[in-house]
N, C-alpha and C positions, 0 to 999 in steps of 0.2 A: 618638715617633723617637728612637732609643734614640742616645748619642753615633757611635757605631759607623756606623747605618744612614745618620745627617747626612754622615758622611765620605765614605761611598759615594758617596752622591748629590751630595754637593760636584766627587766625584772623575769622576762618570762621566757627570753631570748630566743623572741621571734623576730627575721628579718624585717624588715620596714615593708616589704610588700605583702606582706600577711595583715597590715593591719586599716582598718577601713573605718573613718567615722562614719557615725552613724547621724540617722534624721533625730529630730530634738534635742534635747541635751540642752535646751534653755537656760538651765544654773549649771551647768558643768558638763568637762570634756567626757562623748561614750564614744569606746572604741569597739570595734568587732573586730577578734583576734582569731585567724582561722590558725589552729594546728598543722601540724605535719600531718598526726594521724587522723583528720576529717573533724575533728570534734571544734565547735565554736565559742569561744568565751566570751562575757563583755568586760570590759573593763571602763571603770569608773574613776574619775576625779574629785577630790573632794576633800578636806578637814578631820568631817568626821565620818570616814567610812565604818569603824567600830561600831557607832552607834546604828549607822545605817545597819548593818549587818546582824546585830542585833535587833534589830527590829523585822526583818526579812524570816530570822530563827522562830521570833515570835509568833510572827503570822502562820507560817510552817508548822510548829509544833500545834497550831489550833484548828489547823486544818485546810489551811487555807493553802491556795496552788501559789507558790512563790518560787522565784528562780535560788537555784542550790547558790549557796556561799562557797564559793571554791578556793576563795582566801583573801586574806587584809594586809596590803604591805605598805608601811608609809605613804599613805595618800592616795591609795590605787584598793578599788576595790573589785575583785575578779567572780564573774558570774556567772553562772550556766546560761547559755542563748538558748529563751524560747521562741518556737516557730509562731508564727502571727500572720493570721491569714484578713485579718484587721475587718472580719463582716461583723457587724453584732445584727446576727439575726434574730426573731425572736425567741429561738431556744437557746442564744447564749445568752438572752438578755434573761431567760427565765435561771439560766445558772448563776448568772453573775447576782439574780434575786437572794438563789436559794443560800451563797454561797457569803455576800454580806452580811443575809442574817446569822449565819450562824456566827460570823467577826463577831457580830454586836453583844452574840448570848455568851460572851465572853467575859464575865463582868469585874472589873476590880475592886478594890477597898477605898477608894479615892482619884480625884480629879486630877491630870497630868500626870506624868511620867517620870523615872530614878533620873534621867541626864535632860538637858536641856539640848535644843538641836536650834535646825535652819533654815530658810526655804531660801536659796542664793544667800543673799544679805543681810533679810529680814530672818532677825532670831527669835525664837521661840521660849519663851519662859513655859517652862514647863512643871516649875515648882509645884509639890502633892499638896491638896487643900481639898477639904470635905463642902464648903461653898462653891456651889455652880455656876448662880450669876455673878460671885466675885469673881470666880474662875476667868470669864469670857469678859467680863470687862474690863481688869486690867491686866490678866494677862495675853490678852488675844485683841481687844479692839483698843484700848488705850496704848499697851504699849506698841503694836504694828502703827498708830498714827501720832506717836509725841513725835518722831522727822517731819511731818506734812507742815503744810504751811498754817497760818493761828486760822483762818476759819475752816479749816478743815477739824484742826484739834479743838475748838472748842465747841464746834457741834458734838463731833465723838464723846466729850466729856460730860457734854448735856445729856445724849443718848446713854450714855454709861450709869447714869442718876438713877435711870430708868429701868435697870436689867432684873431688880428683883419683880418688876411687874411684867416685865415681858416674858422670862425663864421659870422655866418650877426649878424651886428651891434644891431639889434631890433627884433630878432622872440617876434612873440605873448608872455607874459608871464603865461602858459598853468600853469596850476596844475596838479603838477606830485606826482605820487606815490615815488618815490625817490629811492626804490631798487625792482623796478621789474623784478623777474624773476619767472619762473616756482615752484621752492621753497616756494615763498610769495600768489599763486596763490590757490584756493581750486575750484576744479569742482565735480558737482555731477550733474548725471543726461543727459549729454550731453550739461549744461550751466554753466555759472562762478558761485558758490557758494559764494565765498566770496576773495577778498584782504587785507591781513592782513601784518604784522611788514610794515607798512610806515616808507618813510623816506621824508613826503612831504615838499618842498616848489613850487615857482613859478621858471619857467624857460622855455627852449624850449622845447617842446616837443617831440622832436627827442631824447633827454637823456633817456626815459621810452625805447624807441624802440630801444635804442642801447644795453641798457641792458638787454633787451627781448632775443635779439641776440646775448649775448653773450656767452651764453652757451647754448641756444637752436635756431634750425632752426625754424622760426614761419611759418605754411602753407599757401597757398593759401588761404584758408578760412577766415586766420585772415586779412589777405592784404585785400579784398576784402571787411570785414568788416569796416575796421579802414579807408579806402580810400586811394587817391592818396598820394604819401609825396612829399616833394620837392624836385627841382631838385639841384642836387649835394650830394643828405642824403648818397650815398655810399661813398665816399670822408669824411663827416664829422664824422661818426660812429665813427671811428677810434678814432675822438678825444673825442669821448663821453665815447667810451669803457676804454678809457687808466683812466678813474678816478678810475671805479671797479676793474679793473685791480692793483692798485696801492693798494687800499682798502686791496683787498685780497693778496696782497704781506705784504703789513704790519701785516695782521691779522693771516695771516696761513705758513705765511712763502716762503722758497726759489724755492717753490712747483711752484709757479706763476710766478718767472722773468721769462720763458720764453717767456708766457704770455705777460711781458709788451714786452718784448724787442722785439715780433714780430710786437705790436702795433707801437710802439716807428719805427722800422725799414720803417713799412708801411708812418708812417708820416715824415720820411725824417729827423728824431731828433737822 
């Protein structure tokens, strides 16, 4: 039993044989706890469980399906277990599109979030500001690239100087999931069951859409339910996809260098 599993067992009073490691959990350990009354709880580890809990509650308050937060205790986040059949049917994609549009209709006053966050070891500088190109250049691209080898850093720095030309100055500060890809989307019976593992902040809605299309191709049902996109989306998505590509390069290594290189080439950087 890992140290985290022992902590969960002590915290919940669960015997070891009721704890099961879940698939996924690339950035933190995730366990399934089978309670004696038949309920199942998901236990996640991390240094910012209170922040994640607050993000989940914010999403839920906006009508987005999320796991109910059962508790937060010293690096352990306890969440309702959501059944997931993993079938991304056309009906499920349509529901995802409708909910994502509603999520993005929640407009904040500025870009960013009240607290910083992290994706694994990659810190997210969420300081709030009113300059969107500056936020994306400085607090996403430059901040993420600063520990990479110099050739990468130099190219990102030159690209960051062009953000004012590549991105709109003041798009609506939509509420973002912040890490919206199929692995963080649970579906069941042709509907969206829950969005999980948020990294919320307010920003351009296209950030979530770019992330969603980095590893997946969204079908027409999603696009029709979400609604029309602003002119220039196809070009801007490369700027927005570059950030998660850099995150993956840092977290998972050189296997993602090709993805970063392709995006940089498309951006002329």
